[in-house]
Backbone as CSV, one residue per row, in Angstrom:
resi,resn,N_x,N_y,N_z,CA_x,CA_y,CA_z,C_x,C_y,C_z
1,MET,189.490,167.784,127.522,190.807,167.036,127.163,191.962,168.112,127.274
2,VAL,193.116,167.349,127.826,194.420,168.009,127.834,195.100,167.969,126.702
3,SER,195.823,169.171,126.512,196.678,169.466,125.378,197.680,168.754,125.623
4,PRO,198.334,168.506,124.323,199.835,167.721,124.633,200.994,168.350,125.074
5,VAL,200.708,169.666,124.998,201.964,170.633,125.699,201.804,170.488,127.149
6,SER,200.628,170.423,127.661,200.720,170.360,128.972,200.990,168.905,129.643
7,ARG,201.046,168.218,128.890,201.790,166.851,129.334,203.161,166.987,129.388
8,LEU,203.807,167.604,128.788,205.207,167.954,128.749,205.760,168.578,129.959
9,THR,206.814,168.298,130.454,207.327,168.994,131.781,208.935,169.090,131.351
10,ARG,209.373,170.308,131.604,210.858,170.884,131.599,211.279,170.352,132.834
11,ILE,212.656,169.865,132.962,213.307,169.476,133.951,214.693,169.811,133.842
12,ALA,215.114,170.691,134.627,216.517,171.201,134.608,217.480,170.165,135.400
13,VAL,218.455,169.627,134.510,219.421,168.371,134.763,220.694,169.199,134.614
14,HIS,221.367,169.338,135.799,222.832,169.720,135.826,222.954,170.960,134.581
15,GLY,222.504,171.788,134.374,222.316,172.975,133.666,221.661,172.768,132.126
16,LYS,221.418,171.492,131.961,220.755,171.390,130.759,219.241,171.185,130.843
17,VAL,218.518,171.461,129.871,217.212,171.520,129.979,216.567,170.051,129.053
18,SER,215.809,169.040,129.844,215.706,168.022,129.138,214.041,168.062,129.038
19,VAL,213.330,167.315,128.239,211.995,167.116,128.228,211.463,165.897,128.469
20,GLN,210.898,165.508,129.634,210.140,164.361,129.776,208.764,164.174,129.370
21,PHE,208.453,163.003,129.139,206.819,163.083,129.113,206.286,162.205,130.136
22,PHE,205.106,162.884,130.559,204.577,162.028,131.712,203.073,161.851,131.307
23,PRO,202.683,160.543,131.021,201.233,160.189,130.588,200.282,160.462,131.802
24,ARG,198.999,161.109,131.416,198.245,161.121,132.309,197.658,159.850,132.742
25,VAL,197.663,159.556,134.089,196.945,158.556,134.862,195.632,158.685,135.237
26,GLU,194.607,157.863,134.545,193.224,158.258,135.214,192.989,157.513,136.621
27,ASN,193.450,156.639,137.110,193.046,155.942,138.156,194.207,155.457,138.894
28,MET,194.667,155.795,139.955,196.217,155.437,140.500,195.683,154.488,142.074
29,LYS,194.564,153.885,141.797,193.817,152.828,142.944,194.711,151.600,142.722
30,THR,195.000,151.137,143.909,195.545,149.788,143.988,194.144,148.607,143.569
31,ILE,194.930,147.875,142.373,193.697,146.821,142.307,193.985,145.695,142.978
32,PHE,192.860,145.298,143.617,192.616,144.051,144.322,191.747,143.170,143.701
33,VAL,192.041,141.811,143.631,191.243,140.824,142.548,190.382,140.544,143.817
34,LYS,189.077,139.953,143.290,188.318,139.341,144.134,188.643,137.943,144.431
35,PRO,188.709,137.127,145.735,188.716,135.789,145.757,187.881,135.033,144.865
36,ASN,186.846,135.358,144.388,186.067,134.418,143.366,186.507,134.567,142.039
37,ASP,187.131,135.533,141.471,187.617,135.786,140.533,188.708,135.188,140.144
38,THR,189.637,134.552,141.033,190.917,133.785,140.721,190.448,132.450,140.651
39,GLU,191.584,131.771,139.842,191.443,130.575,139.288,192.272,129.763,140.268
40,ARG,191.924,129.154,141.261,192.466,128.094,142.302,192.738,126.718,141.814
41,LYS,193.994,126.189,141.752,194.576,125.138,141.123,194.528,123.750,142.463
42,TRP,194.721,123.068,141.933,195.184,121.857,143.135,196.414,121.291,142.664
43,TYR,197.660,121.377,143.738,198.828,120.714,143.647,199.293,119.222,144.469
44,VAL,199.794,118.642,144.078,200.312,117.262,144.718,201.761,117.551,144.746
45,ILE,202.137,117.423,146.276,203.554,117.205,146.757,203.711,115.766,147.120
46,ASP,204.809,115.555,146.460,205.494,114.124,147.026,206.474,114.546,148.256
47,ALA,206.407,114.053,149.543,207.264,114.160,150.432,208.225,113.039,150.803
48,ALA,207.882,112.140,149.815,209.197,111.041,150.137,210.472,111.600,149.652
49,ASP,211.185,111.199,150.965,212.875,111.710,150.746,212.959,113.105,150.690
50,GLN,212.037,113.779,151.155,212.013,115.413,151.076,212.611,115.723,152.804
51,ARG,213.002,117.121,153.151,213.057,117.677,153.978,211.820,118.026,154.608
52,LEU,211.485,117.833,155.840,210.105,118.375,156.444,209.987,119.893,156.191
53,GLY,211.040,120.910,156.408,210.869,121.969,156.530,210.757,122.395,154.889
54,ARG,211.151,122.175,153.975,211.410,122.471,152.856,209.918,121.995,152.247
55,VAL,209.406,121.018,152.425,208.052,120.704,151.951,207.335,121.597,152.661
56,ALA,207.204,121.921,153.911,206.305,122.800,154.687,206.340,124.264,154.022
57,VAL,207.453,124.587,153.662,207.818,126.095,153.244,207.199,126.212,151.406
58,GLU,207.289,125.185,150.729,206.581,125.187,149.750,205.022,124.999,149.657
59,ALA,204.576,124.204,150.539,203.167,124.048,150.959,202.488,125.365,151.102
60,ALA,203.125,125.939,152.329,202.395,127.424,152.643,202.369,128.510,151.881
61,LYS,203.922,128.588,151.062,203.848,129.304,149.897,202.555,129.019,148.890
62,LEU,202.034,128.118,148.372,201.182,127.520,147.692,199.662,127.919,148.541
63,LEU,199.646,127.716,149.641,198.312,127.803,150.256,198.131,129.461,150.268
64,ARG,199.117,130.437,150.627,198.986,131.685,150.936,198.772,132.321,149.320
65,GLY,199.182,131.376,148.276,199.048,132.147,147.144,200.052,133.186,146.941
66,LYS,201.358,133.224,147.461,202.285,134.029,147.353,203.133,134.110,145.837
67,HIS,202.848,133.032,145.248,203.315,132.573,143.837,202.540,133.191,142.843
68,LYS,201.425,133.817,143.259,200.480,134.712,141.978,200.917,136.198,142.191
69,PRO,200.581,136.784,140.818,200.917,138.028,140.998,199.789,139.066,141.487
70,GLU,198.514,138.371,141.629,197.539,139.130,142.373,197.460,138.985,143.687
71,PHE,198.380,138.213,144.522,198.639,138.303,145.901,198.487,139.416,146.742
72,ALA,197.627,139.357,147.852,197.411,140.149,148.865,197.308,139.699,150.107
73,PRO,197.917,140.097,151.141,198.114,139.413,152.425,196.646,139.241,153.060
74,HIS,195.885,139.808,152.809,194.432,139.771,153.602,193.351,139.138,152.918
75,GLN,193.793,138.442,151.647,192.838,137.595,151.075,193.206,136.195,150.798
76,GLU,192.417,135.341,150.658,192.361,133.679,150.692,192.273,133.322,149.003
77,ILE,193.338,133.803,148.391,193.494,133.183,146.825,194.484,132.271,146.502
78,GLY,194.888,131.763,147.545,195.935,130.321,147.357,195.310,129.026,146.727
79,ASP,196.222,128.278,146.401,195.728,127.104,145.949,195.721,125.742,146.790
80,TYR,195.019,124.821,146.216,194.800,123.431,147.221,196.169,123.163,147.330
81,VAL,196.580,122.152,148.137,197.635,121.418,148.128,197.384,119.838,148.987
82,VAL,197.823,119.140,148.147,197.662,117.691,148.879,199.170,116.960,148.718
83,ILE,199.526,116.711,150.082,200.837,115.952,150.251,200.766,114.682,150.371
84,ILE,201.402,113.874,149.873,201.333,112.416,149.849,202.921,111.978,150.500
85,ASN,202.781,110.746,150.690,204.141,110.335,151.316,204.364,111.079,152.467
86,ALA,203.466,111.442,153.532,203.769,112.175,154.585,204.881,111.227,155.680
87,ASP,204.451,109.695,155.536,205.507,108.768,156.474,206.667,108.769,155.999
88,LYS,207.210,109.450,154.778,208.575,109.285,154.483,209.195,110.442,154.481
89,VAL,208.645,111.429,155.253,209.774,112.727,155.246,210.832,112.688,156.152
90,THR,211.946,113.280,155.975,212.948,113.152,156.637,213.479,114.345,157.541
91,VAL,214.365,114.183,158.544,215.024,115.827,158.945,216.361,115.576,158.889
92,THR,216.856,116.628,159.228,218.573,116.233,159.374,219.067,116.275,160.673
93,GLY,220.383,115.938,160.707,220.957,115.661,161.964,220.352,114.750,163.054
94,ARG,220.249,114.864,164.184,219.789,114.455,165.187,217.952,114.608,165.769
95,LYS,217.601,115.278,164.779,216.179,115.897,165.083,215.159,114.697,165.133
96,ALA,215.392,113.652,164.783,214.659,112.481,164.461,214.105,112.143,165.957
97,THR,215.236,112.040,166.759,215.038,111.649,168.417,214.903,112.791,169.274
98,GLN,215.591,114.197,168.878,215.554,115.271,169.664,214.367,116.201,169.631
99,LYS,213.812,116.362,168.363,213.093,117.192,168.052,211.440,116.599,168.868
100,MET,211.081,117.508,169.793,209.687,116.760,170.434,208.661,117.636,170.087
101,TYR,207.391,116.980,170.164,205.985,117.633,170.324,205.494,117.622,171.546
102,TYR,204.594,118.574,172.079,203.952,118.484,173.155,202.591,118.853,173.090
103,ARG,202.014,118.494,173.955,200.439,118.708,174.301,200.116,118.553,175.869
104,HIS,199.059,119.214,175.988,198.671,119.646,177.434,197.253,119.404,177.643
105,SER,196.704,118.756,178.237,195.300,118.834,178.595,194.578,119.837,179.237
106,GLY,195.594,120.375,179.981,194.731,121.565,180.933,194.875,120.948,182.475
107,TYR,195.355,119.807,182.724,195.073,119.255,183.962,196.736,119.468,184.491
108,LEU,196.785,119.315,185.722,198.085,119.625,186.486,199.258,118.299,186.101
109,GLY,200.052,118.443,185.934,200.920,117.369,185.301,200.703,116.664,184.171
110,SER,199.996,117.010,183.414,199.443,116.149,182.078,200.112,116.795,181.055
111,LEU,201.364,117.385,180.914,202.159,117.934,179.884,202.935,116.551,179.336
112,ARG,202.530,116.357,177.959,202.913,115.062,177.257,203.855,115.578,176.009
113,SER,204.945,114.547,175.687,205.870,114.916,174.709,206.093,113.789,174.218
114,GLU,206.436,113.881,172.750,206.725,112.845,171.830,207.688,112.968,170.982
115,SER,208.591,112.348,170.633,209.793,112.655,169.776,209.185,112.646,168.103
116,PHE,210.070,113.087,167.374,209.544,113.209,165.972,209.486,111.807,165.415
117,GLN,210.377,110.634,165.772,210.337,109.393,165.431,209.164,108.821,165.924
118,LYS,209.145,108.754,166.868,207.768,108.323,167.435,206.393,108.895,166.970
119,MET,206.273,110.012,166.746,204.905,111.013,166.400,204.770,110.311,164.667
120,LEU,205.878,110.466,164.125,205.831,109.844,162.852,205.315,108.303,162.511
121,LYS,205.452,107.468,163.658,204.990,106.124,163.600,203.533,106.486,163.981
122,ARG,203.223,107.187,165.028,201.717,107.048,165.460,200.795,108.087,164.748
123,ARG,201.254,109.088,164.163,200.320,109.778,163.157,201.223,110.448,162.237
124,PRO,201.605,110.059,160.901,202.661,110.354,159.994,202.143,111.705,159.414
125,GLU,200.692,111.887,159.557,200.701,113.410,158.901,200.795,114.598,159.977
126,TYR,200.881,114.420,161.345,201.224,115.464,162.218,202.388,116.298,162.017
127,PRO,203.363,115.649,161.703,204.541,116.826,161.645,204.340,117.497,160.486
128,LEU,203.931,117.370,159.435,203.781,118.095,158.259,202.901,119.072,158.442
129,GLU,201.601,118.773,158.885,200.537,119.549,159.178,200.904,120.906,160.283
130,HIS,201.716,120.303,161.584,202.149,121.180,162.416,203.043,122.072,161.664
131,ALA,203.862,121.784,161.016,204.948,122.596,160.375,204.270,123.531,159.288
132,VAL,203.506,123.214,158.675,202.785,124.073,157.852,201.942,124.970,158.504
133,ARG,201.426,124.677,159.293,200.351,125.603,160.267,201.036,126.657,161.192
134,GLY,202.276,126.365,161.236,203.355,127.379,162.094,203.827,128.277,160.927
135,MET,203.431,128.068,159.669,203.866,129.023,158.821,202.810,129.784,158.157
136,LEU,201.710,129.719,158.449,200.618,130.149,158.039,199.844,131.237,159.097
137,PRO,199.336,132.612,158.788,198.842,133.388,159.702,198.339,133.125,160.821
138,LYS,198.050,133.642,161.991,197.756,133.110,163.212,196.572,133.901,163.530
139,ASN,195.475,133.912,162.449,194.427,134.345,162.605,193.202,133.626,161.957
140,ARG,192.160,134.280,161.600,190.898,133.563,160.873,191.448,133.011,159.599
141,LEU,192.243,134.004,158.801,192.619,133.701,157.468,193.372,132.340,157.550
142,GLY,194.309,132.312,158.438,195.059,131.227,158.695,194.447,129.819,158.790
143,ARG,193.443,130.029,159.544,192.676,128.781,160.006,191.860,128.123,158.622
144,LYS,191.511,129.411,157.875,190.769,128.741,156.536,191.713,128.353,155.592
145,LEU,192.968,129.134,155.501,193.934,128.732,154.455,194.741,126.995,154.975
146,PHE,194.234,126.541,156.211,194.877,125.533,156.910,193.867,124.428,156.213
147,THR,192.483,124.901,156.222,191.676,123.728,155.529,191.755,123.417,153.988
148,ASN,192.285,124.168,153.324,192.974,123.809,152.037,194.191,122.615,151.893
149,LEU,194.441,122.483,152.915,195.836,121.457,152.972,195.476,120.080,153.397
150,LYS,195.713,119.253,152.535,195.352,117.751,152.662,196.721,116.971,152.794
151,VAL,196.802,116.406,153.957,198.067,115.514,154.074,197.653,113.761,154.412
152,TYR,198.464,113.222,153.488,198.154,111.603,153.399,199.451,110.928,153.743
153,ALA,199.334,109.804,154.417,200.473,109.104,154.666,201.054,108.256,153.639
154,GLY,200.143,107.726,152.832,200.825,106.947,151.832,200.410,107.614,150.254
155,VAL,200.608,106.809,149.269,200.489,107.462,147.671,199.102,107.750,147.523
156,GLU,198.308,107.034,147.943,197.049,107.246,147.393,196.156,108.370,148.170
157,HIS,195.585,109.130,147.464,194.514,110.003,147.987,193.360,110.327,146.888
158,PRO,192.171,110.817,148.107,190.945,110.844,147.217,190.705,112.155,146.332
159,HIS,191.686,112.945,145.849,191.780,114.387,145.223,191.896,114.110,143.726
160,THR,191.793,112.788,142.985,192.131,112.474,141.958,191.146,113.243,140.724
161,ALA,189.917,113.445,141.197,188.710,114.011,140.399,189.275,115.650,140.136
162,GLN,189.966,116.192,141.284,190.243,117.442,140.888,191.437,117.944,139.938
163,GLN,192.003,116.536,139.600,193.014,116.549,138.474,194.398,117.554,138.936
164,PRO,194.795,117.144,140.357,195.925,118.219,140.614,197.333,118.118,139.933
165,GLU,197.814,119.190,139.775,199.243,119.117,139.103,200.396,118.640,140.044
166,VAL,201.574,117.954,139.456,202.553,117.749,140.505,203.407,118.954,140.749
167,TYR,203.571,119.017,141.681,204.708,120.316,142.130,205.965,119.724,142.604
168,THR,207.066,120.022,142.025,208.207,119.694,142.412,208.994,120.580,142.996
169,ILE,209.640,120.369,144.181,210.214,121.148,145.049,211.460,121.742,144.288
170,PRO,211.885,122.579,144.354,213.274,123.002,143.484,214.218,122.926,144.649
171,PRO,215.420,122.437,143.958,216.770,121.798,144.558,217.058,123.211,145.327
172,VAL,218.014,122.474,146.339,218.645,123.562,147.130,220.000,124.401,146.547
173,LYS,219.907,125.553,146.406,221.158,126.293,145.579,222.443,126.278,146.659
174,GLU,223.486,125.413,146.077,224.523,125.499,146.846,225.617,126.366,146.384
175,SER,226.283,127.034,147.286,227.062,128.065,147.047,228.695,127.793,147.654
């Protein structure tokens, strides 16, 4: 056992002597929570009349678990995210016609491009999936986190049994 006197340290500050108390710390190791020990919630985000990027940022934050105090960049402790009304997501400016999505089969001359507007009609879930995937890590963890994202074009989704909480996107701060 350490005597109380050894815990006190005298520090000279500008010619005056002050006494500070330093409690003895037994363990200075960083605490990491195991992924199985964390509670993983389900959230529903309504993308109707919301900006594509703002919905994607909030979804990526929830998927990574950055809103939790036990966040660690190498662990999968994020929550499940269900995005509904993906067909009603908006973009600003002329991005609806100018933003292009590209794909290539690998053969010469087979580069295909499609605007945001056409892609939203053909595959309404893709723009949100593409935006969120770009905000996740580009490794095994990112691929695993992406499986926790569910995007649906309409209001209906098959995840009501999980009792998801409604997540509201915070408004833009105007300066």
